[in-house]
N, CA and C atoms of all chains as a GROMACS GRO file, in nm:
protein
  408
    1MET      N    1   0.171   0.321  -3.134
    1MET     CA    2   0.117   0.314  -2.993
    1MET      C    3   0.106   0.412  -2.974
    2THR      N    4   0.002   0.417  -2.837
    2THR     CA    5  -0.064   0.509  -2.809
    2THR      C    6  -0.002   0.563  -2.624
    3THR      N    7   0.044   0.694  -2.622
    3THR     CA    8   0.022   0.746  -2.503
    3THR      C    9  -0.054   0.824  -2.450
    4THR      N   10  -0.098   0.807  -2.307
    4THR     CA   11  -0.236   0.865  -2.245
    4THR      C   12  -0.166   0.901  -2.144
    5THR      N   13  -0.181   1.021  -2.053
    5THR     CA   14  -0.174   1.069  -1.905
    5THR      C   15  -0.246   1.099  -1.878
    6TYR      N   16  -0.319   1.034  -1.747
    6TYR     CA   17  -0.450   1.078  -1.669
    6TYR      C   18  -0.411   1.089  -1.514
    7THR      N   19  -0.480   1.166  -1.470
    7THR     CA   20  -0.475   1.180  -1.297
    7THR      C   21  -0.577   1.107  -1.236
    8VAL      N   22  -0.447   1.052  -1.138
    8VAL     CA   23  -0.586   0.956  -1.035
    8VAL      C   24  -0.549   1.022  -0.914
    9THR      N   25  -0.638   1.030  -0.839
    9THR     CA   26  -0.641   1.096  -0.697
    9THR      C   27  -0.635   0.923  -0.538
   10GLY      N   28  -0.588   0.935  -0.497
   10GLY     CA   29  -0.603   0.873  -0.378
   10GLY      C   30  -0.466   0.750  -0.346
   11MET      N   31  -0.346   0.832  -0.424
   11MET     CA   32  -0.244   0.717  -0.420
   11MET      C   33  -0.198   0.800  -0.334
   12THR      N   34  -0.144   0.696  -0.229
   12THR     CA   35  -0.048   0.739  -0.116
   12THR      C   36   0.078   0.682  -0.135
   13CYS      N   37   0.138   0.565  -0.157
   13CYS     CA   38   0.242   0.525  -0.107
   13CYS      C   39   0.280   0.387  -0.238
   14ALA      N   40   0.385   0.374  -0.235
   14ALA     CA   41   0.422   0.247  -0.342
   14ALA      C   42   0.319   0.098  -0.353
   15HIS      N   43   0.276   0.128  -0.255
   15HIS     CA   44   0.168   0.003  -0.224
   15HIS      C   45   0.028   0.021  -0.311
   16CYS      N   46   0.014   0.142  -0.332
   16CYS     CA   47  -0.068   0.176  -0.406
   16CYS      C   48  -0.043   0.199  -0.559
   17VAL      N   49   0.074   0.271  -0.576
   17VAL     CA   50   0.129   0.265  -0.721
   17VAL      C   51   0.138   0.134  -0.768
   18ALA      N   52   0.179   0.025  -0.659
   18ALA     CA   53   0.199  -0.118  -0.730
   18ALA      C   54   0.019  -0.156  -0.784
   19SER      N   55  -0.069  -0.139  -0.719
   19SER     CA   56  -0.173  -0.167  -0.722
   19SER      C   57  -0.264  -0.120  -0.866
   20VAL      N   58  -0.229   0.045  -0.879
   20VAL     CA   59  -0.293   0.086  -0.993
   20VAL      C   60  -0.187   0.003  -1.143
   21THR      N   61  -0.070   0.018  -1.100
   21THR     CA   62   0.008  -0.043  -1.226
   21THR      C   63  -0.052  -0.174  -1.286
   22GLU      N   64  -0.066  -0.258  -1.131
   22GLU     CA   65  -0.076  -0.389  -1.186
   22GLU      C   66  -0.263  -0.398  -1.226
   23GLU      N   67  -0.323  -0.357  -1.187
   23GLU     CA   68  -0.462  -0.317  -1.251
   23GLU      C   69  -0.454  -0.265  -1.418
   24LEU      N   70  -0.391  -0.207  -1.423
   24LEU     CA   71  -0.396  -0.064  -1.568
   24LEU      C   72  -0.301  -0.163  -1.671
   25GLY      N   73  -0.221  -0.265  -1.629
   25GLY     CA   74  -0.134  -0.336  -1.701
   25GLY      C   75  -0.229  -0.488  -1.761
   26GLU      N   76  -0.303  -0.525  -1.704
   26GLU     CA   77  -0.384  -0.629  -1.693
   26GLU      C   78  -0.459  -0.600  -1.873
   27ILE      N   79  -0.516  -0.436  -1.887
   27ILE     CA   80  -0.590  -0.376  -1.997
   27ILE      C   81  -0.526  -0.468  -2.114
   28ALA      N   82  -0.611  -0.528  -2.208
   28ALA     CA   83  -0.541  -0.613  -2.334
   28ALA      C   84  -0.468  -0.444  -2.424
   29GLY      N   85  -0.364  -0.492  -2.465
   29GLY     CA   86  -0.286  -0.360  -2.538
   29GLY      C   87  -0.162  -0.297  -2.470
   30VAL      N   88  -0.223  -0.304  -2.322
   30VAL     CA   89  -0.099  -0.150  -2.250
   30VAL      C   90   0.023  -0.233  -2.260
   31THR      N   91   0.111  -0.166  -2.241
   31THR     CA   92   0.268  -0.223  -2.285
   31THR      C   93   0.313  -0.142  -2.198
   32ASP      N   94   0.289  -0.042  -2.114
   32ASP     CA   95   0.357   0.004  -2.014
   32ASP      C   96   0.280   0.076  -1.965
   33VAL      N   97   0.328   0.063  -1.805
   33VAL     CA   98   0.242   0.231  -1.734
   33VAL      C   99   0.344   0.272  -1.654
   34ALA      N  100   0.316   0.421  -1.625
   34ALA     CA  101   0.417   0.506  -1.535
   34ALA      C  102   0.346   0.568  -1.460
   35VAL      N  103   0.406   0.535  -1.312
   35VAL     CA  104   0.308   0.644  -1.218
   35VAL      C  105   0.408   0.736  -1.133
   36ASP      N  106   0.345   0.835  -1.159
   36ASP     CA  107   0.405   0.957  -1.056
   36ASP      C  108   0.332   0.970  -0.939
   37LEU      N  109   0.378   0.926  -0.792
   37LEU     CA  110   0.301   0.934  -0.709
   37LEU      C  111   0.271   1.091  -0.675
   38GLY      N  112   0.389   1.182  -0.669
   38GLY     CA  113   0.337   1.278  -0.597
   38GLY      C  114   0.228   1.380  -0.648
   39SER      N  115   0.258   1.382  -0.828
   39SER     CA  116   0.150   1.449  -0.914
   39SER      C  117   0.032   1.372  -0.939
   40GLY      N  118   0.025   1.195  -0.879
   40GLY     CA  119  -0.104   1.139  -0.931
   40GLY      C  120  -0.093   1.110  -1.095
   41ALA      N  121   0.017   1.170  -1.150
   41ALA     CA  122  -0.022   1.158  -1.333
   41ALA      C  123   0.015   0.984  -1.339
   42VAL      N  124  -0.044   0.906  -1.417
   42VAL     CA  125  -0.036   0.798  -1.452
   42VAL      C  126  -0.059   0.782  -1.604
   43THR      N  127   0.097   0.732  -1.686
   43THR     CA  128   0.138   0.765  -1.807
   43THR      C  129   0.089   0.641  -1.870
   44VAL      N  130   0.004   0.580  -1.908
   44VAL     CA  131  -0.006   0.421  -1.986
   44VAL      C  132   0.010   0.468  -2.139
   45THR      N  133   0.098   0.328  -2.149
   45THR     CA  134   0.106   0.319  -2.315
   45THR      C  135   0.048   0.192  -2.327
   46SER      N  136   0.018   0.227  -2.499
   46SER     CA  137  -0.079   0.091  -2.541
   46SER      C  138  -0.036   0.051  -2.690
   47ASP      N  139  -0.088  -0.042  -2.759
   47ASP     CA  140  -0.054  -0.046  -2.872
   47ASP      C  141  -0.153  -0.035  -2.931
   48ARG      N  142  -0.283  -0.002  -2.861
   48ARG     CA  143  -0.415   0.044  -2.946
   48ARG      C  144  -0.477   0.126  -2.850
   49GLN      N  145  -0.576   0.217  -2.932
   49GLN     CA  146  -0.645   0.311  -2.859
   49GLN      C  147  -0.753   0.218  -2.757
   50LEU      N  148  -0.746   0.262  -2.651
   50LEU     CA  149  -0.788   0.209  -2.545
   50LEU      C  150  -0.916   0.284  -2.486
   51ASP      N  151  -1.012   0.164  -2.435
   51ASP     CA  152  -1.142   0.182  -2.405
   51ASP      C  153  -1.138   0.307  -2.279
   52PRO      N  154  -1.210   0.416  -2.280
   52PRO     CA  155  -1.096   0.480  -2.147
   52PRO      C  156  -1.205   0.429  -2.038
   53THR      N  157  -1.323   0.351  -2.082
   53THR     CA  158  -1.442   0.273  -1.917
   53THR      C  159  -1.353   0.210  -1.908
   54LYS      N  160  -1.250   0.130  -1.988
   54LYS     CA  161  -1.164   0.016  -1.945
   54LYS      C  162  -1.067   0.076  -1.823
   55VAL      N  163  -1.008   0.193  -1.849
   55VAL     CA  164  -0.896   0.262  -1.768
   55VAL      C  165  -0.954   0.304  -1.678
   56ARG      N  166  -1.066   0.349  -1.664
   56ARG     CA  167  -1.150   0.427  -1.510
   56ARG      C  168  -1.177   0.281  -1.428
   57THR      N  169  -1.244   0.175  -1.525
   57THR     CA  170  -1.280   0.047  -1.414
   57THR      C  171  -1.122   0.016  -1.398
   58ALA      N  172  -1.062   0.025  -1.435
   58ALA     CA  173  -0.903  -0.048  -1.371
   58ALA      C  174  -0.865   0.037  -1.255
   59VAL      N  175  -0.902   0.186  -1.314
   59VAL     CA  176  -0.811   0.214  -1.200
   59VAL      C  177  -0.876   0.244  -1.053
   60GLU      N  178  -1.064   0.203  -1.109
   60GLU     CA  179  -1.156   0.226  -0.938
   60GLU      C  180  -1.121   0.058  -0.870
   61GLU      N  181  -1.091  -0.048  -0.955
   61GLU     CA  182  -1.081  -0.134  -0.880
   61GLU      C  183  -0.937  -0.144  -0.812
   62ALA      N  184  -0.863  -0.116  -0.846
   62ALA     CA  185  -0.770  -0.098  -0.802
   62ALA      C  186  -0.804  -0.006  -0.638
   63GLY      N  187  -0.902   0.086  -0.624
   63GLY     CA  188  -0.887   0.154  -0.489
   63GLY      C  189  -0.902   0.281  -0.512
   64TYR      N  190  -0.877   0.357  -0.625
   64TYR     CA  191  -0.850   0.489  -0.649
   64TYR      C  192  -0.925   0.544  -0.756
   65GLN      N  193  -0.944   0.662  -0.801
   65GLN     CA  194  -1.051   0.774  -0.841
   65GLN      C  195  -0.983   0.815  -0.978
   66LEU      N  196  -0.988   0.792  -1.088
   66LEU     CA  197  -0.948   0.899  -1.188
   66LEU      C  198  -0.999   1.030  -1.218
   67VAL      N  199  -0.934   1.123  -1.223
   67VAL     CA  200  -0.988   1.236  -1.219
   67VAL      C  201  -1.050   1.288  -1.396
   68GLY      N  202  -1.161   1.328  -1.395
   68GLY     CA  203  -1.174   1.390  -1.544
   68GLY      C  204  -1.272   1.300  -1.596
   69MET      N  205  -0.067  -1.356   2.838
   69MET     CA  206  -0.102  -1.322   2.763
   69MET      C  207  -0.058  -1.126   2.764
   70THR      N  208   0.031  -1.081   2.667
   70THR     CA  209   0.096  -0.957   2.699
   70THR      C  210   0.039  -0.865   2.550
   71THR      N  211   0.020  -0.762   2.569
   71THR     CA  212  -0.043  -0.664   2.488
   71THR      C  213  -0.020  -0.527   2.501
   72THR      N  214   0.089  -0.512   2.391
   72THR     CA  215   0.179  -0.341   2.430
   72THR      C  216   0.095  -0.286   2.274
   73THR      N  217   0.089  -0.143   2.302
   73THR     CA  218   0.078  -0.074   2.187
   73THR      C  219   0.195   0.011   2.157
   74TYR      N  220   0.215   0.006   2.000
   74TYR     CA  221   0.355   0.090   1.984
   74TYR      C  222   0.285   0.211   1.893
   75THR      N  223   0.332   0.302   1.864
   75THR     CA  224   0.343   0.403   1.774
   75THR      C  225   0.446   0.409   1.657
   76VAL      N  226   0.358   0.378   1.522
   76VAL     CA  227   0.430   0.340   1.404
   76VAL      C  228   0.399   0.456   1.338
   77THR      N  229   0.531   0.516   1.263
   77THR     CA  230   0.467   0.651   1.145
   77THR      C  231   0.503   0.580   1.004
   78GLY      N  232   0.404   0.636   0.928
   78GLY     CA  233   0.466   0.629   0.752
   78GLY      C  234   0.383   0.555   0.711
   79MET      N  235   0.256   0.506   0.793
   79MET     CA  236   0.159   0.450   0.727
   79MET      C  237   0.042   0.502   0.641
   80THR      N  238   0.047   0.494   0.561
   80THR     CA  239  -0.083   0.608   0.476
   80THR      C  240  -0.196   0.540   0.451
   81CYS      N  241  -0.193   0.438   0.393
   81CYS     CA  242  -0.287   0.379   0.362
   81CYS      C  243  -0.292   0.197   0.406
   82ALA      N  244  -0.414   0.152   0.328
   82ALA     CA  245  -0.468  -0.032   0.390
   82ALA      C  246  -0.317  -0.135   0.357
   83HIS      N  247  -0.292  -0.067   0.261
   83HIS     CA  248  -0.154  -0.181   0.222
   83HIS      C  249  -0.047  -0.141   0.340
   84CYS      N  250   0.006   0.006   0.344
   84CYS     CA  251   0.086   0.010   0.456
   84CYS      C  252   0.056  -0.096   0.605
   85VAL      N  253  -0.085  -0.077   0.626
   85VAL     CA  254  -0.147  -0.141   0.711
   85VAL      C  255  -0.130  -0.280   0.704
   86ALA      N  256  -0.097  -0.376   0.579
   86ALA     CA  257  -0.112  -0.444   0.568
   86ALA      C  258   0.042  -0.575   0.587
   87SER      N  259   0.133  -0.421   0.540
   87SER     CA  260   0.242  -0.495   0.531
   87SER      C  261   0.287  -0.505   0.737
   88VAL      N  262   0.263  -0.380   0.738
   88VAL     CA  263   0.284  -0.365   0.903
   88VAL      C  264   0.272  -0.491   0.989
   89THR      N  265   0.097  -0.576   0.956
   89THR     CA  266   0.032  -0.659   1.046
   89THR      C  267   0.101  -0.785   1.009
   90GLU      N  268   0.170  -0.770   0.849
   90GLU     CA  269   0.209  -0.921   0.850
   90GLU      C  270   0.320  -0.928   0.862
   91GLU      N  271   0.427  -0.828   0.896
   91GLU     CA  272   0.579  -0.870   0.946
   91GLU      C  273   0.529  -0.899   1.117
   92LEU      N  274   0.516  -0.790   1.158
   92LEU     CA  275   0.467  -0.781   1.329
   92LEU      C  276   0.385  -0.939   1.359
   93GLY      N  277   0.314  -0.988   1.293
   93GLY     CA  278   0.240  -1.137   1.299
   93GLY      C  279   0.386  -1.238   1.250
   94GLU      N  280   0.510  -1.235   1.227
   94GLU     CA  281   0.555  -1.356   1.166
   94GLU      C  282   0.706  -1.344   1.314
   95ILE      N  283   0.631  -1.284   1.404
   95ILE     CA  284   0.741  -1.307   1.504
   95ILE      C  285   0.697  -1.378   1.601
   96ALA      N  286   0.740  -1.514   1.630
   96ALA     CA  287   0.723  -1.586   1.699
   96ALA      C  288   0.649  -1.563   1.869
   97GLY      N  289   0.554  -1.580   1.872
   97GLY     CA  290   0.442  -1.527   2.024
   97GLY      C  291   0.335  -1.492   1.957
   98VAL      N  292   0.333  -1.448   1.896
   98VAL     CA  293   0.276  -1.305   1.855
   98VAL      C  294   0.113  -1.370   1.785
   99THR      N  295  -0.038  -1.337   1.892
   99THR     CA  296  -0.144  -1.394   1.818
   99THR      C  297  -0.239  -1.307   1.758
  100ASP      N  298  -0.225  -1.170   1.784
  100ASP     CA  299  -0.315  -1.057   1.684
  100ASP      C  300  -0.228  -0.940   1.681
  101VAL      N  301  -0.233  -0.873   1.564
  101VAL     CA  302  -0.186  -0.739   1.547
  101VAL      C  303  -0.318  -0.673   1.490
  102ALA      N  304  -0.330  -0.515   1.622
  102ALA     CA  305  -0.423  -0.471   1.542
  102ALA      C  306  -0.339  -0.318   1.513
  103VAL      N  307  -0.406  -0.244   1.407
  103VAL     CA  308  -0.358  -0.129   1.341
  103VAL      C  309  -0.452  -0.037   1.350
  104ASP      N  310  -0.410   0.108   1.428
  104ASP     CA  311  -0.562   0.214   1.386
  104ASP      C  312  -0.452   0.301   1.300
  105LEU      N  313  -0.436   0.298   1.132
  105LEU     CA  314  -0.435   0.382   1.043
  105LEU      C  315  -0.397   0.553   1.083
  106GLY      N  316  -0.522   0.580   1.153
  106GLY     CA  317  -0.486   0.746   1.175
  106GLY      C  318  -0.425   0.806   1.226
  107SER      N  319  -0.428   0.718   1.366
  107SER     CA  320  -0.307   0.730   1.484
  107SER      C  321  -0.200   0.667   1.456
  108GLY      N  322  -0.183   0.558   1.373
  108GLY     CA  323  -0.042   0.518   1.430
  108GLY      C  324  -0.027   0.368   1.502
  109ALA      N  325  -0.155   0.408   1.566
  109ALA     CA  326  -0.106   0.285   1.721
  109ALA      C  327  -0.106   0.141   1.640
  110VAL      N  328  -0.031   0.073   1.707
  110VAL     CA  329   0.018  -0.067   1.652
  110VAL      C  330  -0.042  -0.191   1.782
  111THR      N  331  -0.115  -0.235   1.780
  111THR     CA  332  -0.159  -0.285   1.954
  111THR      C  333  -0.112  -0.457   1.872
  112VAL      N  334   0.014  -0.483   1.984
  112VAL     CA  335   0.049  -0.624   1.959
  112VAL      C  336  -0.004  -0.718   2.107
  113THR      N  337  -0.076  -0.828   2.015
  113THR     CA  338  -0.064  -0.910   2.141
  113THR      C  339  -0.019  -1.039   2.143
  114SER      N  340   0.084  -1.062   2.273
  114SER     CA  341   0.146  -1.186   2.216
  114SER      C  342   0.173  -1.331   2.342
  115ASP      N  343   0.144  -1.436   2.348
  115ASP     CA  344   0.175  -1.516   2.464
  115ASP      C  345   0.287  -1.541   2.523
  116ARG      N  346   0.409  -1.433   2.482
  116ARG     CA  347   0.511  -1.391   2.575
  116ARG      C  348   0.539  -1.300   2.566
  117GLN      N  349   0.655  -1.230   2.653
  117GLN     CA  350   0.738  -1.113   2.617
  117GLN      C  351   0.804  -1.081   2.497
  118LEU      N  352   0.779  -0.998   2.383
  118LEU     CA  353   0.847  -0.997   2.288
  118LEU      C  354   0.991  -0.895   2.322
  119ASP      N  355   1.043  -0.939   2.222
  119ASP     CA  356   1.218  -0.876   2.238
  119ASP      C  357   1.180  -0.741   2.172
  120PRO      N  358   1.181  -0.623   2.238
  120PRO     CA  359   1.155  -0.475   2.150
  120PRO      C  360   1.236  -0.485   2.055
  121THR      N  361   1.371  -0.546   2.008
  121THR     CA  362   1.458  -0.520   1.903
  121THR      C  363   1.355  -0.587   1.827
  122LYS      N  364   1.341  -0.700   1.808
  122LYS     CA  365   1.254  -0.778   1.705
  122LYS      C  366   1.148  -0.681   1.639
  123VAL      N  367   1.044  -0.673   1.764
  123VAL     CA  368   0.919  -0.573   1.672
  123VAL      C  369   0.946  -0.468   1.627
  124ARG      N  370   1.076  -0.362   1.671
  124ARG     CA  371   1.116  -0.247   1.560
  124ARG      C  372   1.206  -0.282   1.450
  125THR      N  373   1.246  -0.415   1.445
  125THR     CA  374   1.308  -0.496   1.323
  125THR      C  375   1.183  -0.496   1.223
  126ALA      N  376   1.099  -0.552   1.275
  126ALA     CA  377   0.958  -0.586   1.185
  126ALA      C  378   0.894  -0.489   1.145
  127VAL      N  379   0.905  -0.385   1.209
  127VAL     CA  380   0.811  -0.234   1.161
  127VAL      C  381   0.894  -0.238   0.995
  128GLU      N  382   1.062  -0.199   1.048
  128GLU     CA  383   1.161  -0.152   0.993
  128GLU      C  384   1.120  -0.208   0.861
  129GLU      N  385   1.133  -0.362   0.875
  129GLU     CA  386   1.130  -0.441   0.727
  129GLU      C  387   0.991  -0.391   0.630
  130ALA      N  388   0.916  -0.382   0.710
  130ALA     CA  389   0.774  -0.343   0.622
  130ALA      C  390   0.804  -0.185   0.598
  131GLY      N  391   0.899  -0.126   0.633
  131GLY     CA  392   0.964   0.027   0.555
  131GLY      C  393   0.877   0.107   0.670
  132TYR      N  394   0.857   0.102   0.785
  132TYR     CA  395   0.794   0.189   0.864
  132TYR      C  396   0.923   0.218   0.998
  133GLN      N  397   0.837   0.330   1.058
  133GLN     CA  398   0.894   0.354   1.172
  133GLN      C  399   0.865   0.327   1.269
  134LEU      N  400   0.963   0.325   1.390
  134LEU     CA  401   0.862   0.260   1.526
  134LEU      C  402   0.909   0.412   1.635
  135VAL      N  403   0.828   0.433   1.657
  135VAL     CA  404   0.832   0.569   1.757
  135VAL      C  405   0.897   0.540   1.911
  136GLY      N  406   0.983   0.634   1.935
  136GLY     CA  407   1.072   0.563   2.086
  136GLY      C  408   1.103   0.457   2.116
   0.00000   0.00000   0.00000
């Protein structure tokens, strides 16, 4: 299992959290996504190493920005 | 046609706008809903006088507050 925490900006409400969670959850290998709305911390658990580009793309497709 | 503008607080993003629009659109007689996210102004057009309680309930069911 791999767990990585990213910072995502632009999420303002529970709908935003749901959108990010849904997009990240569609990446192959992802088993859990936990979002802290206040801090923008998004913790992704997966059964393999994830391609950072896929993570960034998923966040952007949801309409938000990955920091870093 | 009747057009009334309400002020709704708590909307922070396009998802919130969509939720409020959807709930208000379900009230019988409503023909159009226009939301200005920045100001919270929600303009409802209907083919009859709306029961203010129904408008308030719809906004609250979406998860937001009607001012006044």
